[in-house]
C-alpha positions as CSV (number, residue, x, y, z in Angstrom):
1,M,-66.9,-17.1,59.0
2,L,-68.5,-16.1,55.5
3,N,-71.8,-16.8,55.4
4,S,-72.6,-15.4,52.1
5,P,-71.2,-16.8,48.6
6,T,-67.4,-15.8,48.7
7,P,-67.2,-13.0,46.2
8,A,-63.9,-12.8,44.0
9,A,-61.0,-11.3,44.2
10,V,-60.1,-8.5,41.2
11,S,-56.2,-8.3,40.9
12,L,-54.8,-4.1,40.9
13,D,-55.4,-4.1,36.7
14,G,-58.6,-5.2,37.3
15,S,-58.8,-8.6,36.1
16,V,-60.8,-11.1,38.3
17,C,-58.7,-13.7,40.6
18,P,-59.9,-17.2,40.7
19,R,-62.8,-17.1,43.5
20,T,-60.4,-19.8,45.0
21,A,-58.2,-16.9,46.0
22,I,-60.8,-16.0,49.2
23,E,-62.5,-19.0,49.1
24,Q,-59.1,-21.4,50.4
25,T,-59.7,-19.2,53.3
26,V,-63.2,-19.6,54.5
27,T,-62.5,-21.9,57.2
28,V,-58.6,-20.6,58.4
29,P,-58.3,-19.6,62.3
30,F,-56.2,-16.9,60.9
31,Y,-58.6,-15.3,58.5
32,A,-60.8,-14.8,61.3
33,S,-59.7,-11.7,62.3
34,S,-62.3,-9.0,61.9
35,A,-59.8,-6.7,59.7
36,W,-59.8,-10.1,57.3
37,Q,-63.9,-10.6,57.4
38,A,-64.5,-6.9,57.0
39,A,-62.9,-7.0,53.7
40,F,-64.2,-9.7,52.6
41,A,-67.4,-8.5,53.1
42,L,-67.2,-5.6,50.9
43,P,-69.2,-6.2,47.6
44,L,-66.1,-7.2,45.3
45,P,-63.1,-6.8,46.8
46,R,-59.7,-5.8,45.2
47,F,-56.7,-6.6,46.3
48,T,-55.6,-3.5,47.4
49,D,-59.0,-3.8,49.9
50,L,-57.2,-6.7,52.2
51,P,-54.5,-6.2,54.5
52,R,-51.3,-7.6,54.0
53,L,-49.8,-10.8,55.6
54,T,-46.3,-9.9,57.7
55,K,-43.8,-12.4,57.9
56,S,-44.4,-11.9,61.3
57,Q,-47.4,-12.6,61.4
58,L,-46.4,-16.0,59.4
59,R,-44.0,-16.9,61.7
60,E,-46.4,-16.6,64.7
61,H,-49.5,-18.3,63.3
62,S,-48.4,-20.9,61.1
63,P,-48.5,-23.6,60.6
64,E,-51.5,-24.2,63.0
65,G,-53.3,-21.4,62.5
66,F,-53.3,-21.6,58.4
67,L,-54.6,-25.2,59.1
68,P,-58.4,-24.9,57.5
69,E,-60.4,-26.3,60.2
70,G,-60.7,-30.2,60.5
71,M,-57.5,-30.6,59.1
72,D,-54.6,-31.7,62.3
73,L,-51.1,-31.1,62.0
74,K,-50.0,-34.3,63.6
75,T,-52.5,-36.1,62.0
76,L,-51.5,-35.5,58.4
77,L,-47.9,-36.2,59.2
78,T,-48.5,-39.1,60.8
79,R,-50.4,-40.3,57.3
80,G,-47.4,-39.0,55.2
81,L,-49.5,-36.0,53.7
82,I,-47.9,-33.1,54.1
83,E,-43.9,-32.4,55.0
84,E,-43.0,-30.2,57.2
85,E,-40.0,-27.3,57.0
86,S,-38.3,-24.9,58.3
87,T,-37.5,-21.6,55.9
88,S,-33.5,-20.3,55.9
89,G,-34.1,-16.9,57.4
90,T,-33.0,-14.8,55.3
91,S,-35.2,-12.5,56.0
92,G,-35.8,-12.8,59.5
93,A,-36.3,-15.9,62.1
94,S,-36.9,-19.0,60.2
95,V,-40.5,-19.7,60.0
96,R,-42.6,-23.5,59.9
97,V,-44.4,-24.1,56.4
98,V,-45.9,-27.4,55.5
99,F,-47.1,-28.5,52.0
100,G,-48.3,-31.3,50.7
101,K,-46.2,-34.6,49.3
102,T,-45.9,-33.5,46.1
103,W,-46.5,-30.3,46.0
104,W,-42.6,-28.7,46.0
105,A,-41.8,-31.4,42.6
106,E,-45.1,-30.0,41.1
107,Q,-45.0,-26.4,41.4
108,E,-41.1,-26.6,40.5
109,R,-42.1,-28.3,37.3
110,R,-45.3,-25.3,36.5
111,A,-42.1,-22.8,37.3
112,L,-40.0,-23.9,34.7
113,V,-41.8,-24.4,31.5
114,R,-42.9,-21.0,31.8
115,N,-39.3,-21.5,29.9
116,P,-39.9,-22.3,26.5
117,F,-35.8,-23.5,26.6
118,L,-36.4,-25.6,29.5
119,A,-40.3,-27.0,28.2
120,A,-38.3,-28.3,25.4
121,L,-36.4,-30.4,27.4
122,F,-38.5,-31.3,29.9
123,R,-40.9,-32.6,27.0
124,D,-38.4,-34.7,26.0
125,S,-37.7,-36.3,28.6
126,P,-40.1,-35.8,32.1
127,T,-37.3,-36.4,34.3
128,L,-33.9,-34.5,34.1
129,R,-31.4,-35.4,36.8
130,R,-29.7,-32.7,38.8
131,A,-26.4,-32.3,41.2
132,V,-27.5,-30.4,43.9
133,L,-25.2,-27.2,45.1
134,T,-26.3,-25.3,47.8
135,T,-26.1,-24.7,51.4
136,P,-26.7,-27.8,53.0
137,G,-29.3,-28.4,56.1
138,C,-29.4,-30.8,58.6
139,S,-32.5,-32.7,56.5
140,G,-31.7,-35.8,56.5
141,V,-30.0,-35.5,52.5
142,S,-27.5,-33.3,53.5
143,C,-25.9,-31.8,56.4
144,Y,-22.8,-29.9,57.4
145,N,-22.2,-31.1,60.6
146,R,-21.6,-34.7,59.6
147,W,-20.7,-36.4,55.9
148,L,-22.8,-38.5,54.4
149,S,-22.3,-41.6,52.0
150,L,-22.6,-40.9,48.4
151,E,-26.1,-43.1,48.9
152,Q,-27.3,-41.1,51.7
153,R,-26.9,-38.2,49.3
154,T,-29.1,-40.0,46.7
155,L,-32.7,-39.0,45.8
156,G,-34.5,-39.9,43.3
157,E,-32.6,-37.9,40.0
158,S,-31.2,-35.6,42.6
159,L,-27.3,-36.3,43.9
160,F,-26.8,-33.7,47.0
161,V,-23.3,-32.8,46.2
162,N,-21.8,-29.8,48.9
163,Q,-22.0,-30.5,52.4
164,S,-20.1,-27.5,53.2
165,R,-21.7,-24.3,54.3
166,I,-18.7,-21.8,53.2
167,P,-17.6,-22.8,50.1
168,F,-14.3,-20.9,50.2
169,T,-13.0,-23.2,53.1
170,L,-13.1,-26.4,51.2
171,G,-9.6,-27.8,50.2
172,E,-8.7,-29.1,46.7
173,E,-9.1,-32.4,47.9
174,K,-12.5,-32.0,48.2
175,L,-13.5,-30.2,45.9
176,S,-12.1,-32.8,43.4
177,G,-14.2,-35.6,45.2
178,M,-16.9,-33.2,44.4
179,A,-16.3,-32.7,40.8
180,K,-15.6,-36.6,40.1
181,E,-19.4,-37.2,42.1
182,V,-21.1,-34.8,39.4
183,A,-18.9,-36.2,36.3
184,D,-20.1,-39.6,37.2
185,W,-23.6,-38.5,37.8
186,A,-23.9,-37.4,34.4
187,P,-26.6,-34.2,35.6
188,A,-28.7,-32.6,32.6
189,F,-28.1,-30.1,35.3
190,L,-26.7,-28.6,38.3
191,D,-28.9,-27.1,40.9
192,V,-27.3,-24.2,42.6
193,D,-27.1,-21.6,45.0
194,P,-24.4,-19.3,42.8
195,V,-22.0,-18.8,45.7
196,H,-21.3,-22.4,45.7
197,G,-22.1,-22.5,42.0
198,A,-18.9,-20.2,41.1
199,W,-17.4,-21.7,43.5
200,F,-17.0,-25.1,42.4
201,A,-16.9,-23.6,38.6
202,L,-13.6,-22.0,39.5
203,H,-12.4,-25.5,40.4
204,C,-13.7,-27.2,37.2
205,A,-12.0,-24.1,35.2
206,R,-8.5,-24.8,37.4
207,H,-8.4,-28.5,36.3
208,G,-10.5,-28.1,32.9
209,L,-13.3,-30.0,34.1
210,R,-16.6,-30.0,32.2
211,F,-19.4,-32.3,32.3
212,P,-20.7,-33.0,28.4
213,S,-24.0,-34.1,29.7
214,L,-24.9,-30.8,31.2
215,R,-27.6,-29.0,29.5
216,F,-28.4,-25.6,31.7
217,I,-27.4,-24.2,35.2
218,L,-30.5,-23.5,37.6
219,T,-29.6,-20.6,40.1
220,S,-32.0,-20.4,43.2
221,Y,-31.8,-19.8,46.9
222,E,-30.0,-16.1,47.0
223,Y,-29.7,-13.2,44.5
224,T,-28.1,-14.1,41.0
225,S,-25.0,-11.7,41.2
226,V,-23.5,-10.8,37.6
227,V,-20.6,-12.2,39.1
228,H,-21.2,-15.3,40.0
229,R,-23.3,-15.5,36.7
230,A,-20.3,-14.4,34.4
231,I,-18.1,-17.3,36.0
232,M,-20.2,-19.9,35.5
233,E,-21.3,-19.3,31.9
234,R,-17.8,-19.1,31.3
235,V,-17.0,-21.9,32.4
236,F,-19.2,-24.4,32.0
237,G,-20.9,-22.6,28.6
238,V,-24.2,-23.6,29.3
239,P,-27.2,-21.2,29.7
240,V,-27.6,-20.0,33.7
241,I,-31.2,-19.5,34.3
242,N,-32.6,-17.6,37.6
243,L,-35.4,-19.7,39.5
244,Y,-37.5,-17.3,42.4
245,G,-39.4,-17.9,44.9
246,S,-39.5,-19.0,48.3
247,S,-40.3,-22.1,50.4
248,E,-43.5,-20.6,51.8
249,T,-45.1,-19.7,48.7
250,G,-43.1,-22.0,46.5
251,H,-41.5,-21.1,43.0
252,L,-42.5,-17.8,41.4
253,L,-40.5,-16.8,38.9
254,V,-38.4,-18.3,36.6
255,E,-36.1,-16.7,33.9
256,H,-36.0,-16.2,29.8
257,A,-34.8,-14.0,27.7
258,G,-33.4,-11.3,30.2
259,A,-37.6,-11.1,32.5
260,M,-38.9,-13.4,35.0
261,L,-41.9,-14.9,33.7
262,A,-44.6,-15.6,36.3
263,S,-45.7,-18.9,37.2
264,P,-49.6,-17.9,37.4
265,E,-50.9,-21.3,38.5
266,T,-48.8,-21.1,41.4
267,A,-49.7,-17.7,42.9
268,I,-50.9,-14.3,41.9
269,L,-48.0,-11.6,42.1
270,E,-48.3,-8.0,43.2
271,S,-45.9,-5.5,42.8
272,T,-46.9,-2.6,45.7
273,S,-45.7,0.0,43.0
274,A,-47.4,-0.1,39.4
275,E,-44.5,1.8,37.5
276,G,-40.6,1.1,39.0
277,L,-39.4,-0.2,42.4
278,G,-42.3,-2.0,44.1
279,E,-42.2,-4.6,47.0
280,L,-43.6,-7.7,46.0
281,L,-47.1,-9.5,47.8
282,V,-47.8,-13.2,47.2
283,T,-51.4,-15.0,47.1
284,T,-50.9,-18.6,47.3
285,L,-53.2,-20.6,45.4
286,T,-52.4,-24.4,45.4
287,N,-51.5,-25.3,49.0
288,P,-54.3,-26.0,50.7
289,Y,-52.1,-26.1,54.1
290,L,-51.3,-22.9,53.8
291,P,-53.0,-20.2,51.7
292,L,-51.2,-17.1,52.2
293,L,-52.8,-13.6,50.9
294,R,-50.7,-10.7,49.9
295,Y,-48.1,-12.4,51.6
296,E,-44.8,-9.7,52.4
297,I,-42.2,-12.3,51.1
298,G,-39.4,-9.0,51.7
299,D,-37.9,-9.0,48.3
300,F,-38.2,-5.9,46.0
301,V,-39.4,-6.3,42.5
302,E,-39.8,-3.9,39.3
303,S,-42.5,-5.1,36.9
304,T,-41.5,-5.1,33.3
305,P,-43.7,-5.6,29.8
306,D,-42.4,-9.1,29.9
307,G,-42.3,-10.1,33.6
308,Y,-40.3,-8.9,36.8
309,R,-37.0,-7.7,37.7
310,V,-36.5,-8.8,40.8
311,H,-34.4,-6.7,43.0
312,G,-33.1,-8.7,46.2
313,R,-34.2,-8.3,49.6
314,K,-35.9,-5.5,51.1
315,R,-33.6,-5.3,54.3
316,D,-30.4,-5.5,51.9
317,A,-31.6,-2.1,50.6
318,L,-28.8,0.4,50.8
319,R,-29.5,4.3,51.2
320,G,-28.1,6.6,49.2
321,A,-27.0,10.0,50.1
322,D,-30.1,11.6,48.0
323,G,-32.6,9.4,49.8
324,R,-32.7,6.5,47.1
325,T,-33.3,3.3,48.3
326,L,-30.7,1.2,46.0
327,T,-31.3,-2.0,45.9
328,T,-29.1,-5.1,45.8
329,R,-29.6,-5.5,41.9
330,M,-28.3,-1.7,41.7
331,I,-25.1,-2.3,43.6
332,D,-24.6,-5.4,41.4
333,Q,-25.1,-3.8,38.0
334,A,-21.6,-2.1,38.9
335,F,-19.7,-6.1,39.2
336,A,-20.5,-6.3,35.2
337,G,-17.8,-6.6,33.0
338,I,-15.2,-6.9,35.9
339,G,-13.4,-10.0,36.4
340,G,-10.9,-11.6,39.0
341,I,-13.7,-11.4,41.4
342,A,-15.3,-14.6,42.7
343,H,-17.9,-12.9,45.5
344,Y,-18.0,-9.9,47.0
345,Q,-20.0,-7.9,49.6
346,L,-20.3,-4.4,50.5
347,R,-21.3,-3.1,53.9
348,Q,-23.1,0.4,54.7
349,K,-22.1,1.8,57.8
350,P,-24.8,4.1,59.3
351,D,-22.7,7.4,58.1
352,G,-23.8,6.3,54.7
353,S,-19.9,5.1,53.3
354,A,-19.6,1.7,53.1
355,H,-17.0,-0.8,53.1
356,L,-15.9,-3.5,49.8
357,F,-15.2,-7.1,51.2
358,L,-13.9,-8.2,47.4
359,L,-13.0,-12.5,47.1
360,P,-10.5,-13.0,44.4
361,E,-10.7,-15.8,42.1
362,A,-6.7,-16.1,42.1
363,E,-5.6,-16.2,46.2
364,G,-3.2,-13.2,46.9
365,D,-4.7,-11.4,44.1
366,T,-5.2,-7.8,45.3
367,L,-7.8,-6.9,42.6
368,T,-6.1,-3.6,42.1
369,S,-7.7,-2.5,38.8
370,A,-11.1,-3.7,40.3
371,R,-11.0,-2.2,43.4
372,T,-10.3,1.0,41.8
373,K,-12.9,1.0,39.4
374,L,-15.4,-0.3,41.7
375,T,-15.1,2.5,44.4
376,T,-15.0,5.2,42.1
377,E,-18.4,3.7,40.8
378,L,-20.1,2.8,44.1
379,G,-19.5,6.0,45.2
380,R,-21.4,7.6,42.5
381,L,-23.6,5.6,43.2
382,L,-24.0,6.2,47.1
383,G,-23.1,9.5,47.1
384,A,-20.6,8.5,49.7
385,T,-17.1,7.2,50.6
386,I,-16.2,4.1,49.5
387,T,-13.2,1.7,50.4
388,A,-12.4,-1.8,49.7
389,E,-10.1,-4.6,49.9
390,S,-9.2,-8.1,48.9
391,V,-10.2,-10.9,50.9
392,S,-9.6,-14.6,51.6
393,L,-12.8,-15.1,53.4
394,I,-16.5,-13.7,53.5
395,A,-18.8,-15.5,55.7
396,P,-22.4,-16.2,55.2
397,E,-25.0,-15.4,58.0
398,D,-26.3,-18.1,60.4
399,S,-28.7,-19.4,57.9
400,G,-25.8,-20.5,55.4
401,K,-26.8,-17.6,52.4
402,F,-24.5,-15.0,51.4
403,R,-25.6,-11.3,51.1
404,L,-24.1,-9.3,48.7
405,T,-24.8,-5.9,50.4
406,V,-25.9,-5.2,54.3
407,H,-27.2,-1.5,55.5
408,E,-25.7,-1.8,58.8
409,A,-27.4,-1.1,62.0
410,A,-26.8,2.3,63.9
């Protein structure tokens, strides 16, 4: 690999990046290619001098191609030094990822305490009890293919409550059982997929249920709509705080005062655009088993004076009649202040027109007023005809995640 001392990388704003950003790749097979080595050999390479790491490349070469020389996957697993997981495949096919046994909890904590409110809570209590409501995976802790006991779904200070892939199909009896589990567990916070969290909140609202121990709600796993946020804030009366990241990179951003704050110890973040909308690139710093340089995570972001705004998946962006890119965030803002909606999906056809599926909070509600307002506003944004209907079910992707905006292929 490198025969001379590894140079430091320089970020887009000219500040020097930790030397480890490049040094962590010295004996990693994937980075031995001529394109990467040519960039590393520059006297003072900037991030923009380096190639990008695509998700398809990660999928093809991970995990073995990213393990430093001398590390063997089977040996690491046998010795209990690492965990191996597969990503949900939100922006493509699933990717195998590996990380140290304690890394996930450590990087999550680093991100959370960037928020002053959460930092104070964790200062008073190093561990906070959580109840998790998200798309279950067959991990031995939660699995939608079989029902597990309460003991099987309890891991340390975490109770995995939901066992259904589609929350809208849960009956009242099952939801009541979930609510009782949460009440008995008395968590300090709910760790939720926003769709699952909002649907659970609506059940609690119907039955007047509250959880006195609850201090905040943490949303992650997928884009948090203003629709889901409003429901959870209304029902539970605690802050809803978004946590952003991925299985490959760890948690990168946490919400505070309307901005997403970076966790600089975990990763260096770049936007491909200094102003306005850009793609997010991630250089990880703390996972020696999967070092990533300029990884295309697959999301649009917008840099702000205080941090970032997350705009959602690149593949979920729609196209206006004037050629503009319309992100999930841009579309979602049209739903602010419109009540009665539990969930939605806007699907754009190849000709530019789109159809809006609205799932009502109250069963059978046709959402006439909301449909009128939204078709008008979304039609203005897209410059195209929008139709809408109220439905009883909106299905998730095979990954179990829900897409708010979908651009159908021709």
